[in-house]
Structure formats: C-alpha cells, structure tokens
C-alpha positions as CSV (number, residue, x, y, z in Angstrom):
1,M,-33.5,-3.2,-19.7
2,A,-35.1,-4.0,-16.4
3,G,-34.7,-7.7,-15.8
4,S,-32.3,-8.2,-18.7
5,G,-29.3,-8.4,-16.3
6,E,-27.7,-5.3,-17.9
7,P,-26.9,-2.4,-15.7
8,R,-29.4,0.5,-15.8
9,R,-28.3,3.5,-17.8
10,P,-30.4,6.5,-16.8
11,H,-30.7,9.7,-18.9
12,G,-29.9,7.8,-22.1
13,R,-26.2,7.6,-21.2
14,G,-24.0,5.3,-19.4
15,G,-21.3,2.9,-19.9
16,H,-18.2,4.2,-21.6
17,H,-17.0,5.1,-25.0
18,G,-14.1,2.7,-25.1
19,G,-11.9,5.3,-23.5
20,G,-11.6,7.1,-26.9
21,R,-11.7,10.8,-27.5
22,R,-14.3,11.6,-30.0
23,G,-14.3,14.6,-32.2
24,G,-10.7,15.5,-31.4
25,R,-11.6,16.8,-28.0
26,H,-8.9,16.5,-25.4
27,R,-10.5,16.0,-22.0
28,L,-8.9,14.2,-19.1
29,F,-12.0,11.9,-18.8
30,D,-14.5,11.1,-21.5
31,Y,-18.2,10.5,-20.6
32,G,-18.5,7.8,-18.1
33,E,-14.8,7.5,-17.3
34,M,-15.0,9.6,-14.1
35,R,-18.0,7.5,-13.1
36,L,-15.9,4.3,-13.5
37,L,-13.0,5.7,-11.6
38,V,-15.1,6.9,-8.7
39,L,-17.1,3.7,-8.6
40,S,-13.8,1.7,-8.6
41,L,-12.6,3.7,-5.6
42,I,-15.8,3.3,-3.8
43,A,-15.5,-0.5,-4.4
44,E,-12.1,-0.4,-2.8
45,K,-13.3,1.5,0.3
46,P,-16.7,3.1,1.0
47,T,-16.1,6.8,1.3
48,Y,-17.4,10.4,0.8
49,G,-16.9,13.2,-1.7
50,Y,-13.9,15.1,-0.4
51,E,-12.1,11.9,0.4
52,L,-12.6,10.8,-3.2
53,I,-11.1,14.0,-4.4
54,R,-8.0,13.3,-2.3
55,M,-7.9,9.7,-3.5
56,I,-8.0,10.7,-7.1
57,E,-5.4,13.4,-6.5
58,E,-3.2,10.7,-4.9
59,K,-3.8,8.3,-7.8
60,F,-2.6,11.1,-10.2
61,G,0.5,11.8,-8.1
62,G,-0.9,15.2,-7.2
63,S,-1.2,16.4,-10.8
64,Y,-5.0,16.3,-10.9
65,A,-7.7,16.7,-8.4
66,P,-11.3,16.9,-9.6
67,S,-13.4,19.7,-8.2
68,P,-16.5,19.2,-6.0
69,G,-18.4,20.3,-9.1
70,V,-17.3,17.2,-10.9
71,I,-17.4,14.7,-7.9
72,Y,-20.8,15.4,-6.5
73,P,-22.8,15.2,-9.7
74,T,-20.9,12.0,-10.4
75,L,-21.9,10.6,-7.0
76,T,-25.5,11.6,-7.6
77,W,-25.5,9.9,-10.9
78,L,-24.0,6.7,-9.4
79,D,-26.7,6.7,-6.7
80,E,-29.5,7.4,-9.1
81,A,-28.2,4.6,-11.4
82,G,-28.3,2.2,-8.5
83,Y,-24.5,1.6,-8.7
84,A,-23.8,3.2,-5.3
85,R,-25.9,3.8,-2.2
86,I,-25.5,6.4,0.5
87,V,-25.0,5.3,4.1
88,E,-25.1,8.2,6.6
89,A,-22.3,7.8,9.2
90,D,-20.8,10.4,11.6
91,G,-22.7,13.2,9.8
92,R,-21.2,12.2,6.4
93,K,-22.8,10.6,3.3
94,N,-20.5,7.6,2.7
95,Y,-21.0,5.9,-0.7
96,H,-21.0,2.1,-0.9
97,I,-21.0,0.0,-4.1
98,T,-24.1,-2.0,-4.8
99,P,-24.3,-5.4,-6.5
100,E,-25.4,-3.5,-9.7
101,G,-22.3,-1.3,-9.4
102,E,-20.1,-4.4,-9.0
103,A,-21.6,-5.9,-12.2
104,F,-21.1,-2.5,-14.0
105,L,-17.5,-2.4,-13.0
106,A,-16.9,-6.0,-14.1
107,A,-18.6,-5.3,-17.4
108,S,-16.4,-2.2,-17.8
109,R,-13.1,-3.7,-16.7
110,A,-11.2,-2.9,-20.0
111,A,-12.3,0.7,-19.9
112,L,-11.4,1.0,-16.2
113,D,-8.0,-0.6,-16.8
114,E,-7.3,2.0,-19.5
115,I,-8.3,4.9,-17.2
116,L,-6.1,3.5,-14.4
117,S,-3.2,3.2,-16.9
118,R,-3.7,6.8,-17.9
119,A,-3.7,7.8,-14.2
120,A,-0.4,6.0,-13.7
121,T,1.0,7.7,-16.8
122,G,-0.3,11.0,-15.6
123,A,1.2,10.6,-12.2
124,A,4.6,9.9,-13.8
125,E,4.3,12.8,-16.3
126,G,2.7,15.2,-13.9
127,R,0.0,16.0,-16.5
128,G,-2.8,13.4,-16.0
129,G,-1.8,11.6,-19.2
130,R,-2.0,14.6,-21.5
131,K,1.3,15.6,-22.9
132,D,0.0,18.8,-24.5
133,V,-2.1,20.4,-21.7
134,P,-0.8,21.1,-18.2
135,M,-3.0,19.7,-15.4
136,P,-3.8,23.1,-13.8
137,V,-5.1,24.3,-17.2
138,M,-7.0,21.0,-17.8
139,R,-8.6,21.3,-14.4
140,G,-9.7,24.8,-15.1
141,M,-11.1,23.9,-18.4
142,E,-13.1,21.0,-16.8
143,N,-14.4,23.2,-14.1
144,L,-15.6,25.8,-16.6
145,R,-17.2,23.1,-18.7
146,T,-19.0,21.7,-15.7
147,A,-20.1,25.1,-14.4
148,L,-21.6,26.0,-17.8
149,R,-23.3,22.6,-18.2
150,L,-24.9,22.7,-14.8
151,R,-26.0,26.3,-15.2
152,L,-27.5,25.6,-18.6
153,R,-29.2,22.4,-17.5
154,N,-30.9,24.1,-14.5
155,G,-33.3,26.0,-16.7
156,G,-33.3,28.6,-19.3
157,L,-31.3,31.8,-19.0
158,D,-32.8,35.2,-19.2
159,T,-31.3,37.7,-21.6
160,E,-29.3,39.4,-18.8
161,A,-27.8,36.1,-17.6
162,E,-26.9,35.2,-21.2
163,E,-25.1,38.5,-21.8
164,K,-23.2,38.2,-18.4
165,I,-22.0,34.7,-19.2
166,A,-21.0,35.7,-22.7
167,A,-19.1,38.7,-21.4
168,L,-17.3,36.6,-18.8
169,L,-16.3,34.1,-21.4
170,D,-15.1,36.8,-23.8
171,D,-13.1,38.5,-21.0
172,A,-11.5,35.2,-20.1
173,A,-10.6,34.5,-23.7
174,R,-9.0,38.0,-24.1
175,A,-7.1,37.5,-20.8
176,I,-5.8,34.1,-21.9
177,G,-4.6,35.5,-25.2
178,Q,-2.6,38.1,-23.3
179,V,-0.8,35.6,-21.0
C-alpha cells in the first residue's frame, strides 16, 4: 500500500462498507462511517473532541450526540491512519485534516454523501435515520457496545470480571424486559 497512492488502512480495516448494514444489524453508523463523518467535519473546521460531539448533535438536529467513548477512539484512529494530525492550541488538542485525509474523503465521497443524507433525514425524523429505534435507545446501545469492545480489547478478563460483566448485562436485559 505504501507508495501506491491509496490511503493507509491500519488494523486491517478502513474505508467503508458502502453504507450498508450487514447481517441485519441496525446501527446508526457502520464501520468507518463515524470516521468519515468526523473527518469531514475536521475538514470543514479544525476542532477538538467535545466540539465535534456538539457539531454532530447539531447535524442530527439534537437527536443524536456521540459519546466521548465513540469520538476519542475515532480521533485516535484518524491520527494513527495519517488522516488527521493533532495541533496543540490553548491547552486543547485540535485535529486538522492531512492531505492523506483529504484524499480519503475524496475517494469516499459517495459513502459520505449517504451518511450526510441520513443525518439530514435523522434530524427531520428526530431519530437519526432509524424509524424503528429511538435515538436515546440507539445512543445507549452504541455506548454499551463501545464500552464492551474497549474493555475486551484491553486485555483478557479474569473470571471475576467476566462474571461481573455477565451479571450486569443479565440485569440490564431483565430491567429492559420490565419497562
């Protein structure tokens, strides 16, 4: 890949999956879509994490705001991929798009347009483009998925941690069933 003119794709992932939803899963963003959205916002105006959360919430008409647990790993990935760079200013880490990031956005324009269309639809519907899942529920599901993924990625769990996590998930499932 290096020297081929194609954007780097670390960790065996990258790009997008055509905006589709594979396996019948209903997520607000598929793999890579949040990266594209964040990168497009950074291209419009270099900024920092919490400001990006506000910008995305505004883009979705207040119906969706990603958590810091979604934004900051996305920003780290964009930095590691070479699509964004950090510039320290006024005690903040502002992210700026790189030429590689601009090339990645240009190559992913169709997918980005689809994401932005969903954002516009979501703002109008108040549900982030999902007619069947309310945004507060979608946000909670995404936060849980991210927390689990990060916890499992950061090393093996001992038996006690496995049992605690399973019990928490079981309790949540029971509580949801009673609502």
